[in-house]
N, C-alpha and C positions, 0 to 999 in steps of 0.2 A: 290488361292495360299496361301502359308504360310508366315506369318510376322516373319522375323528372328530377329527383333530388340531386343525382350526380351532375346532371347538366346544369342545374341551377348554381351549384358551387363553382363550376368552371367558368361561368359567364362573367365577363368583366363589367364592373359597375358603369364605367364611362360609356361603353358600347351600348348597354341597355338603355341608358338615359337618352342618348342621341336618337337611337331607333324609335324609342317610344314617343319622343317628342314629334318625330316625323309622322308616325303612325296615328298618333292621337289627333292629328290635324284632319279630322273627318267631319263630314257635314252631318251634324246631329239631327238636322231637320229631316233627313232621309229616313230616320227611324219612325217618323210619323206615317210612312207608307205602310198600310196595313199588311200587305203581302210580305214585305221585308221584315216587319216587326214580328209577324207570325213565324217566319222561318227562323229568325234569331232566337225567339222565345223557345221554340222546339229544340233547336240545335244546342243552345247554351244550357238549357235545362238537362238535356241528355248528357252533355259533356260534364256538367257538375255532378250529376248522379253517378256517372261512371267512376268518379273518384270518391264521392260520399258513401257509396255502397261498401267501400273498404272499411268504413267505420260503422256499418250497419244502419245507415240512415239514407234519406233521400229528400228531395224537394218536389213539391207539386206546382206551386206558383212561384216563379222566380222573384217577383218583386215583393211578394208577401212573406215568403219563408226566410228571407235574409234581413228582414226589418229589425229583428232583435239582435242581430250580429253574431248569434251563437253558431249557427251553421256556416256562416261566412268564415268565422275564425277556424272552425273545424275543417272546412274545405282547404284553407291556406295551410294548415298543419299537415294535411294529407299530401298535398301536391308538393310542398316545400320540404317535408321531412324534418321540420323543426317545431319546437314547442313555442307557442305564443303565450303572452302573459295570461294569468288566470282570468277568465271572463266573469262579469258581474251577473248574478242570477236574478236580480230584481226585475219587476215588471214595468217599472216607471220609465218614462221617456228618457230621463237622464242616464239610466242604466243601459238602455239600448244604444244611445248615442255614444257612450263611453266604449261599449263593445265594438261598434263599427269603427270608431276612431282607432282602436287598437289594431284592427285589421288593416285600415288605411295606412297607419304608421308603419306597419310591417311591410306593406307593399312599397311604400316610399323608401324604406331602408334597403330594399332590393334594387334601388336605382331607378324606380319608375316614377315619373313626374305625372301626377294626377291633375288633369286640367278640368276645372269647374265641377269637380265631384266632391261633395261634402257629406259628412255623416248624417246631417239632418235630412237631406234629400233621399238617402237610402232608407232611413227610418220612416220617412213619410210615404214610402212605397212608390217613389218616382220611377216609372218603368224605363223612361229614357235614360236616366242616370244609372239605374241598376244594370241595364244591359251594357251601357258604356263601361261600367266598372268591371263586369264579367269579361267583356272583350279585352280590356286592359290586362286582366289576369291571364287570359288564354294566350295573348301575345307574349307576355313575360315568361310563362312557365311551359307553354306547349310549342310555340313557334320560334321564339327568339334564339333558342339553342340550336336550331337546324343550320347546318353548314355544309354546303356542297360546292366544291371547286372555288374556294375563296369568295363565295357569296353566302349570305346568311339570311335568316328570318324569311320574310315573304319571298324575296328574290331567290333564296336558296331553295325553298320549298317548290317554287315554280320551276326552277331549273331541274330539280329532282324529278318532278312530274314529266317534264319534257324529255329527259334522258330515258326514263323508264317506258314512256308510251311512244317513243319515236318509231319503233319498228311496226306499229299497228296501223292498218288502213283506217281511213275515216276518222282518225284522231289527230287533232292539232291543238295542243294545249298552249294558249297564249295569255290566259287570264284565269280568274277564279269565279267567273260567272257564266258567260255564254259558252265557253269551251266544254262545260260539263253538263250542259242542258240535255243532250241526247243520251247520256248515261254510258256511252262507249268508253270514255276516259276512265270512269270508275272500274268498269269491267277489265280494261287493259291493265290497270295497276294490279288488280288481283291476279290476272292470268300471268303477268310477267313474273310474279313471285310464287304463285301457286297454280300452275297450269292444270293441276288435277281437279281444281274446283270450278273452273269456268270453261265452257265450250264456246270460245270467242267467235269462231267462224259461223256459228248458228245465229249470231245476233244481227239485227237489222237496224240501220241508222234511222229508218222511218218509224220505229216502234220504241220511242224513248221511255214510255212508262214501263214497258216490260224490261227494258235494259236496266233502268234505275232500280226497279224492285228486285231484279235478279242480283245486282251488285250489293244492294243494302241487305238482302236476306242472307246471302253467302257470307258477308262480312260479319253480320251479327251471329250467325250460327257457328262459323268455323274460325273466325279471327278475333272474337270477343270484342268487336267494335259495335257499340249499341246503335240502333237506328235513330238517326238524329233528324232526318227530313222525310217527308212524304213525296213520293214521285210525282203525285198530282200537283203539289205546291210548286215544284220546280218547273214542271212542264207548263203549268197554267200561269206562270209569271213571265212577263216580257223579258225581264232581266233578273236572274236569281240573285239572292243576296250574297255579295262577295264574302262577308265575314262568316256567314253560315257555311258556305262551301269551303272556305279556307280552314275553318275549325274541323269540319268533317275530314278533309284531305289530310290535315296534320295527324289525325288518328291513324290513317293508313300509313303515313310515313313512319310513325313510331312503331307501328305493328310490324312493318317490314324492315326496320332499321337493323334487326338482328341477323340479317342475311350475312353480314360480315363477321358474325360471332365466331365461326370456325377458325378463320384466320387469326382473329384476336385471341381466341382460346389457345391456339397452338403457340403463338408468340408469348402469351403469359406463362405457359408451361415451360417453354424454353428458358425464359428469364428466371423462373423459379428454380429450375433444375441447375442452371449455371451458377446461381447464387449458392445453392446447396452444395454443389461440387467444390466450389472455392472454399466454403466454410469447413467442409470435411477435411480438405487439405490442411487448412490452418489448424484444425483440431489435432490432426496427426502430428504436425510439426510441434505444436505445443506439448503434446504427450511425450514425444521423444526428447525435447529439450528439458522438460521437467524431470523425466526419468534419469537422464544423464546427470543433471545437477544434483538430484537426490542421491544418486549412486556415489557421486564424488563426495558429497557430505557424509554419506554412510561409511565410506572408507576413511575419511579424514578424522571424524569425531573420535573413533577408538584410539587413533594415534595421539590426538590431543588429550585424551583422558588417561593415557598410559602414565602411570606414576612410578615406574621402575627406578629405584634410587641408584645413583652411581657412588663410587667410593672416593673419587677425587673431584676437586674443583675443575680441573682440566676436562674431565669427562662431561661434566654438566655444562661447561662453556661450549663444548662441541654440540650438545643438544640445543643450546641457545642459538648457535649459528645456524643449525638446521631450521629452527623455528623462524629466524629472521629471513631465511631464504624462502620459506613457505609464505610469510607475510608479504614479501616484496615481489616474488616471482609467480608463485602458484595461485594465490588468492585473487589478485586484481582481475585476471580474465573471468573468474567465476562471479565476481561482483558485477561485471558487465553483462554476463549471461543472465544473472538474476534480474537485472534491470530490464534487459530485452524481453525476458520471459513475461514480466509483468505488463510491458507495453503491448506485446503480442496478445496477451489475454484480454486487455482492455479494448484493443482494436477489434478483436473477434467478437466480443460482447456487443460493441457498438454496431458492427455489421449485422449481427443477429437481430438486435433491436430494430434497426432500420429496415430489415427485410421481414419483420413481423415473425421472427423465429423465436423459439424458447431459448432462454439463456443456456450457454454451454456449461455443462457440469463435467469437469475432468473426472477421469476414473479415480476410484478411492485412493486417497493418499497423495494425489497430485494437484490438489487445489492450491490456489495462490496462498491461502492461509496455511496449508501444509508446508509449502516451500518456505514461507516466512517463519513458521514454527521451527522447521529443521534448521533454517539459517540462524535463528535466535539460539537454538541449541549449540550450533557450531560456534557462534560468537561467545557464548557463555563458556564453552569448553576451551576456546582460544584464550579468553581472558584468564580462566583458571589455570591453564597450562603455563602461560607467561608468569603469572604470580608464583606458581609452584617452582618454576625454574629459578626465579630470583630468590625465593625462600630457600631452596635447596643449596644455591651457591653460598648464601649467607650461613646456612647451617654447616656446610662442609668447611667453610673458612673457620668458623668457630670451632668445629671439631679438630681440624688440623692444628689450630693454635693451642687448644686445650691438650691435645695428645702430646705435642712437643713440650708444652709446659709441664705435663705430668712426668714425662720421661726425664726432663732436666731436673726437676725437684727430686724425683726418685733416685737419679744418679748421685745427686749431692748427698741425699740421706744415706744411701748405701755406702757411699765413700766414707761418711762420718761413722757409720756403725761397724765398718770393717775392723775386726779385731777386738771389738768391745766385749763380746761374749767370752773370749779367751782371757781378757784382762780381768773380767768380773769373776771368773771361775778359778783363778790362781789363788794359792794359799801361802803367799810370800810372808804374810804377817806371823806365821807360826815360827819362823826362824829369825824374825827381826827384833831389834832392840826396841826399848820403850819409845825412844824418839822416832825410830823408823815406823813403829806401829802408829804413833800419833800422826806422823806425816802421811801414812797410808789412809788414816781416817779423814784427815783434812783433804787429801787428794780425792777421796771418795765423795766428800761433800761438794767439792768443786764439780765432780762428774755429775752428781745429782742435779746441780744447778744447770749444767750444760744439757743434761737429759731433759729437764723441764723446758729449757729454751727451745729444744727441738720438737716438743709436743705439737706446737702450732704448725710446724712443717708437715708432720705426719697427718694432722687433721686436714691440711690443705690438700695433700696427696689423695686422701680418701674422698674429699669433697669433689675433686676434679674427676676421679674415677667414677663417682656416682653420676655426675653431670654427663660424662661420656656415655654412660649406660642409658641415661634418659634421652639423649640425643641420637641413640641408635648407632653409635660408632661401629664401623665394620670390624675393627680389630679389638672389640671390647673383651673378648676372652683372654687375650694376652695381657691387656691392661688389668683386668680383674685378678689374674694369677699373680702378677707382679705386686699389685696392691695388697693382696692377701698375704703374700710372703713378707712384705714390709710390716704389716700389722701384727702378724704372728711373731716376727722377730722383735718388734717393739714390746709386745707383751712379755716375751722371754726376757728382754733386757730389764723391764721393770721388776720382774720377779728376782732375777739375778742381782739387780742393784739392791733390792731390799734384803736379800740373804747376806750379801757381803757386808752391808752396813751393820746388820745384827752381829756378825762375827767380829768386826772391828770394835764395836762398842763393848763386847765381852772382855776384850783385852785392853780397853782404853785406860782402865784403872792402873794398869801396870806401866803405862807410858806417860811421861811427864814433860820431856823436853820438846818443845814445839817452836819452830822457827816462824815467828810472827810475820816477819817480812815475806817469807815464801808464801805464807798463807794469804797475806794481803794481796800479794802479786797474783796468786791464782784466782782469788775472788774477783779481782778487778779485770784480770786478763780475759777470763772466760766470757763474761757478757760483752766485753769490747770485741773479742774475737767473733762472737756470734753476731754482733751488730755489723762487723765488716763483712762476714759471710752473707748476711742478709742484704747489705748494701750492694755487694758484688752481684748477688742474685737479681736484685732489682735493676741494676745497671745493665744486666744482660737480658732482662725480661723482654719478650717480644710484645708488640702492641699493634692493635688494629683500630683505626679511627675512620669516621665517615664524613667529618666536617671540620672546619677550622676551629670551632669552639672546643671540640674534644682534644685536638693536638695542642691547642693553647693551654688547655688544662694540664696536660702532661708536662708541657714546658714549664708552666708555673710550679708544678710539684717538684720538678727537677731543680729549678732555681732555689726553691725552699730547701731542698736536700743539700745543695752546694753551700747554702748559707750556714749549715750546721757543721761543715767540715772543719772550721776553725776550732770550735769547741771539741770536736772529736780528736783533732790533732793534739790539743792540750791534754786530753785524757790519755792518749797514746804516750805522750812525753812523761806524764805522771806515772804511768805503769812502768815505763822503761827506767824511770828514776828509782823505783822500788828495787829493781834488779841491780841497779848501780850501787844502791845503798848496801845490798847484801854483799856485793864484792868488796866494798869499802870496809865493812865491819870484819869480813873474813881476813882481809889483808892486815887490818890494824890489830887483830887479836891472834893472827897466825893460825887461823882455822883453815883446814884443808877441805875444800868442798868436793863432794862426789861428782859434781858437774850438773846433774839434772835437778830441777825443782821437784821435790818429792810430792808436791800437791797438784801439779798440773803438767800436762804434756805440751802446753802452749809455751813456746820459747819466744824470747824477744826477737830472734831472727825471723820466726814465722809471722809475728805481728808486723814487723817492718816489711817483710815480703808481701803480705796481703795488703798492707797499706799502699805500697807502691803499685801493686796491681789495680787496686781500687781507684787510685789517682789516675792511672793510665786509662781506665775505662770511662772516666768522666768526660774527656773531650770526644771520645768515640760516641758516647751517648748524646752529646751536644750535636755532633754531626748527624746522627740518625734522626733526632727530633727535628733538626732544621730541614733535612731532606723531606721528611714527611710533611712539614709545614709548607714547603715549596709545592709538594704534590697536591695538598689540599687547596692551596692558593690557585694552582692550575685548574683543579676541579671546580673551584668557585667561578673561575673565568668561563669554564665550559657551561656551568649553570646559567651564568648571566647571559652568555651568548645564545643559548637555547631559549631562555626566557624572553629575550628581546625579539627573536624570530617568532616564537610561539605567540606572544602578545599581539604581534602584527598580523599573523596568520589568523589567530582566533577572532580578532576584530574584523578582519576582512570577511571571514566566513559568516559571522553574525550580520555584518552589513549586507552581504549579498543575499542571505536568507531573508532579511527584512525587505530587501529590494525586490526579489522575485515574488514575495508575497504581495507587494504593491502592484507589480507589473501584471500579475494574474488577475487583479481586480480592475485596474485602470487601463487595460489594453485598448488602443484606438486603431483606426484604420481597418482595411479589409482583413479577413482571416489570413489571406496569403501574406499580406504585409506583416501581420502579427507573427505568422510562422517564420517569415524571413528574419524579422527582428529577434525573435527568440533563439533561432539557430545562430545568428550573429552573436547574441548575448552568451549562448553556450560556448561558442568558439572563444570569446573573450575570457570566459571563466576558465576554460581549459588552458589558456595561455598562462595562467597562474600556477600550473602544475610544477614548473621548475622551482618555485618557492617551497612547495610541499616537499619535493625531493631534497632540496637544500636543508629543510628542517629535519627530514628523515636522517640526513647525514649527521647533523648535529646531535640528534637523538642516539645514533649509533655510537658516536664518540662518548656520550654520557654513559651508555650501557657498558661499553668497553672499559671505562674508567670505574665501573662498579659504583656509580652514583645512584642512590636510591631516593633522594628527596631534593626538592628545589624550592627554596623560600621566595624566589624572585618572581614566580608566576603561579597562577592557579590552574593553568592548562597542563594537561598531560598529552602525550602523543596519542594515546588511545582516544581521548575525547576529540582531538583535532581530526583524527582519521575518521571517526564516526560522523563528525560534523561535515567534513569534506564529502564523504559518501552521501550523506543526506542532501547536501546542496546539489550534487550532480543528479541524484535521483529526483529531486523536486523539479529541477529544470526539465529533465526528460519527461516527467509526468505532465508538466505544463504544456510542453510541445505536443505530447500525445493528445492532451485535451483539445488543443486547437485543431489538430489533425482530425480528431473525431467530430469536431464541430463542422469541419469542411465536408466530411463524409455525410453528416446529417443534412447539411445545407444542400449538397448536390443530390442526395438521394430523395429528399423531400421537396426540392424545388423552393426552398426558403430564400427570400431575397436578403441582400446584405443589410437593407434598412430594417427588415424584421429582426435579424440577428442583433443589430444595434439596439433595437427597441427592447428585445429580450434581455440583453445585457444591462441596459439602463434600468429596466424595472427590477432586475435581480439585484444590482448594486444598490439601488435606492433603498431596498428593504433589508439589505445585508448590513445592518447597523454596526456590527462589530468587525466588519471586513474580514470575516473568517473564511470566506469562499463558500459558505453553505448557509442556507436559510433554516432557522429553527421553525418548528411547526406553526407558531403564531405569526412569525414573519411571513412564511409562505402563504398562510391564510389571508393575511392583509394584502399580499401581492395579487392573489386570485381575485379578491374583491375589487381591487383597482382595475383588473382586466375584465370585469363584468360578470364574474361567476357569482352565483347565488349560494353562498356557503355560510350564511349567518343564522338562519332559523333552524328548527328541529330537522326539517328535511335537508337543509344545507349541511348539517353536521354529518348526516349519513353520506351525502355526496362528497364532502371533504375527506371523510374516512376512506371512501373508495379511491379518490385521487391520490391520497397519501399511500395507499397500498400499491399504487402504480409507481410513484416516484421514489418511494422509500420501502422497497419490498423487505428489507432486513429489519425494519423497525428501529432504526438508529435514532430517529427523531430529528434528522437533519436532511435537507434536500440540496444536492450538489447542482452546479450550473448545468452540467451535462444532462442530469436527470430532468432538470427544468426544461431545457430546449427539446429533449426527447418528447416530453409530455406535450409541449406547445405545438411541436411539429406533427405529432400524432393527432392532435385536436383539429389541425387545419388542413391535413392532407390525407389522401387515401393510401392504403397499403393492401397488398394482396392478403387474402384470407384463405383458410382451408376450404370454405364453402365455394369461393370463387374458383379455386383450382378444380374442385369436384365438378362444378358446373361446366368448366372448360373441357375436362375429360369426357363428360357426358355428351357434349356437342360432337367431339371427335368420334365417340362411340355410337353416334346416330341414336341417342336417347336410350341406349341399352344400359343396364346396371353393371355391365362388365365391358372390357375392351380386349381386343386380340393383339398379338404381337405384330401381325400384318398391318393392322390399322395404325399402331404406333410407328412402325417403320415408314408407313406412307405419309404420315402427317408431321413427324418430328425429324430433326437432323439425326444422322446416324448415331453419333456418340450419345446423345441424350435419349434416343429411343432405346438403345442397348442398356443405358443406365436404368431406365424404368423397368425394362423387361427383367433385368437381373434382380431387382428389388421388390417387384410386385408379387404378392402371394397368389396362388391359384384361386379363382373364384369358385365358391362352393354353394351358390344360391340354387333354388329350384329350377331356374331357367338357364343354368350353366351349359355351355357347349365345350367340346374339346379345345384346349388351349386358351380358355377364358381366363382373364387376369382381373384381380380385384383392385380397381383404381381408387375406390373410396378409402379403404384403410391406408393405402399408400399416401394419399393426399393428406389425411389427418396426421399421419406420422411425420410428414414434412414439417408440421407446425407443432410437434411435440405432444400431440394428444394421445399417441400410442407409439409403440416401438415398431421400427421397420422390420 
């Protein structure tokens, strides 16, 4: 028999109600005609049993067996393909009335207006009302969906009969009573569709009983149409019952309506194959784009992870320029490719869902998650590379500064030690007078004081050499060799100094005359001379600063140094006055001086000379510090400029991210309007790109100036780049979501009002406006739509639905998944069983199909597509060239491999 479920879902409610109101305008008193009532009882009972037997039951007495409502509800469930509310199993009258009311309510919901039919009359066994109710059900579920050449229901069925019987003699179908009385019309319908079952030319118009019995018996035996009338009842009635005949004829219509299945099957296969070919091309495109992008990432990451150190700042700055070129030239196209890849993947998955195909699983290593993982690795390597470059530049700057400082201090120390070993090893005291020996001893004490003063410089040289080693200075070997030589010489000087002192002290008892003034001069001149050398060294010392506070600290220290020059000059004048006192005493006492101070090599001239040099260095130091201050002020201006732009851009990106979030939830208008508005919005966002490029320019100036911090803003260029890319990607994803909704709407035949209703329901339960429903929110939404998901049985149903809308178990349902589920619930889609059934029709009910049959029934390209992919059929009834269409059909829907 025929499954009316699909036809019932396609019939519009309005059309059903109008037709049923017209058809129900029947004269109920005619049911009192015993002949008509007998025909209706027999026909309606047979019709009901033809459906009830699918559930393993039947009725004997039509008005008695429907009184408790149980079999009536079962009949409606079978013919409608839907579950009715659970019936009440009690035996009381109220239980029966409630069950019948549930059935009548179901019929009403199908758009049928029941006239004067109440549950009490059915429960009371009112034959008139029971037959009227069954006739209403037959009209709604067996006749209403018949459509022939823009006519439907009764008129459509009559036109179908006229078209099919037109070529036959003695047949003129004008109604559903007298035109069927001689039985020829029944036989003509069967012969038209199955000429092998009827010998029409042997039938006689004057033998209606034989004709009717022949048609009824053939229909029951070969067409699975139960015998609903007796030939004698029809012939013995002046005017056969129209409703009984119409019910009987509708069974013939449904039995023969499959004549068009071959063409429908071929069309279905063409549609399925076309979708499959398009999807395969999209899969190939995705695989290639994913492979290319992953290959680029694979080549780029090792370059970003390379940490080969350079020897100079200039070499590292060249690497920094290469990295800037990568960031601004090479990476942006790949960002676009990644975004396009994700969009293509989402579009493909949407098309697969809409065509009831399994989700696309890219080859291993090419999933979107793999792309995102590789991209995350790339960005991590990129961030680490940039940080390493900046760190290396700072390290090399520090190294160059330390190396220059080391060699400067080493040169000063080596200059000071030059000749000291020779001086300490001479034995001039052996031939000197007592006064000369005493002078040599005092001179040696002064040297010891000078030696001690230089200890700090030696320690500084060693500390700098150690730091250069720790920072991996490329010329550390040379530095270490020079440092070791200085330390060895220093140890030697210490030993020699100790030995000479011991020698002078042995002869000190023999020396008495000591020139106190010379001695005082030497003691005061040595530390002053050392202070001047230290001051000159500080005035020539190089400096590296990174902000205004550091240079201002150096300027403050320099000003403090200048404030001590007055006291230092007084000390210099006091030292020079000692030498002047020596000259005065010598002149006044007629003493002939040998010329040199026996206690020190520091002469008044050398003190004055160093003082003049130190004083000349002060303004040079002032100029250098002021220049650096100007540079830091300029750097601060660059910081402020970048911060101003960055704060504006950062706020803009944040504002737009929040705005696109609201837009994705509050979108109004048709999907096409939403798509147009989103693309206009995307164009508007892209018009802001010059501001991003302007900010990149300011950032380049910051990097070129070697500025590493900025107190005026919390934004970094990296954060803003990531935010900008996220904004563009979010807009692209939102556009793609609307495009997929359009695909869903067009593929599923969903109206714009339904989409608005879906959106309104989704937004209503999306309390946090996150764009996704949590499990409890989604459950509440389903309950509002009429789904029974609250009790124990509902929990299992809800779990099943969640496995469809949230296959990954994330606990959240997106809007796309929501409309996919709702569209699947309300529309039909092709299935593997349907495709197999279609191939079986083309194969004339064989379990295999041949290449010749495929080329005959399908377009050339799709026929060859099937032939190339179908495996040879290996069943027991196989013939040469037989192809297995069953495994091919299941493979199309992911149940096995092609």
